[in-house]
N, C-alpha and C positions, 0 to 999 in steps of 0.2 A: 412655731412649734419650738419649744425651751429643750435645752439638751438636760437628761438627768443630771441631777446637781451633784452626781458620784462620779462626772463625765470632765469636773471643774477644770479638773489637770489639762486638758485640750485648751483650755483658754489661758494658762500659765505662761509667762513671760519665759520661762525657764522652761526649755522640755529636752530632753534623749530621743534617741532615735525609735522610743518605740509608742512616741506618740506621730500621731496621723500628720504628713506632709501638708504643708498650706494649699487649702484648694483654690482654684481658678472658678471664680462665678462670673455669669455673664449682667454686666452691671443692669438694674432697674430701677424702678421707683422706689420697690421696697427688696430690700437683699435680706439674705438668714445666715451670717457667719457660724459656723460650727467651730472652729480653731480660734489662737491669737490672733494669726496671723491669712490674712485671705486677699488673693489678688482677683483683681476686676476686670474683664474684657468689654467691650462696647463703647458706646459714649453717652449714655442716659442718664440723665442726674440723679445721685440718688437721695431720698428724702424720708424714708424712714429704714431701721435697722431693726431687725428681729433680735429682741434679746436672746443669746443660746442659755443661758442661765438667768437665776430668779434675782442673785446677788450683784454686790456690786462688783464691774470687772471692765476691764479696760481693752479693747481692740484694733488690729494693729489695720489700716484698708489699703492697700496699692493699686491706684489704677493704672491701666495698660496703656490706655490716652487721656485726652486732655475731655474731661468730662465735670463733674462737680457736686458737691454737697448741697440739698438745697432745706428749708426750714421748714416746708410743709407737712412734715411729719413728726416724729420726735427726734430731730435732730436740732441741740444750738449751734449755731454759730453758719454759716450759708459760707461756702468758699467754692470758686474754680480752681480745679484740680492741677497739676502738671503729672504728666506722664512718670511712672517709676519710682514714683515721689512715697513715701511713709505717711499716713493720717492717722494719729492716734486719737481713740475718742475712749472718754470715761463715762460709763452707765451710771445713772442715777435711781434708782430701785424707786423712788418715793415718788408717788403722783400728787401731782400737784395739779390745780382749776386748764392750765394749757395742755396737759398731756394724759387726762384722766384716760382717755381711751387705750394707750397703750402702758400704762402702769408705771410709766417713769420716761427718762430722756436720756441721750447722749448728748455729752458735751463733748464738742470739736475741742481737742487739748494743744494740741501741734500738729504741722506740719513741715515736714521738709523743702524748702523751697531752693537749692542750689544741686 
């Protein structure tokens, strides 16, 4: 379920102390972030990210263990992750033939490796 678009500030890269703290969620094949920064626990590879809002946005996901992101769902750019490194994703809300069920897709923009 998408966040109400009026709560888009939770996805902003600039936040103040009135915004929610980054949640820690258990890694699963599908995850549902609610803020810009999300910390994962566990070692299940993530293949689908449920968009928390309807428009273009960016997410930072920090795995707590070595896991991965796969291309089985709405993620473009599979990678094995390194624990405690940030992985940035950009959401393209435009549906295309490859992502008709999710209504868009996440592009793996970058990851830190050192």
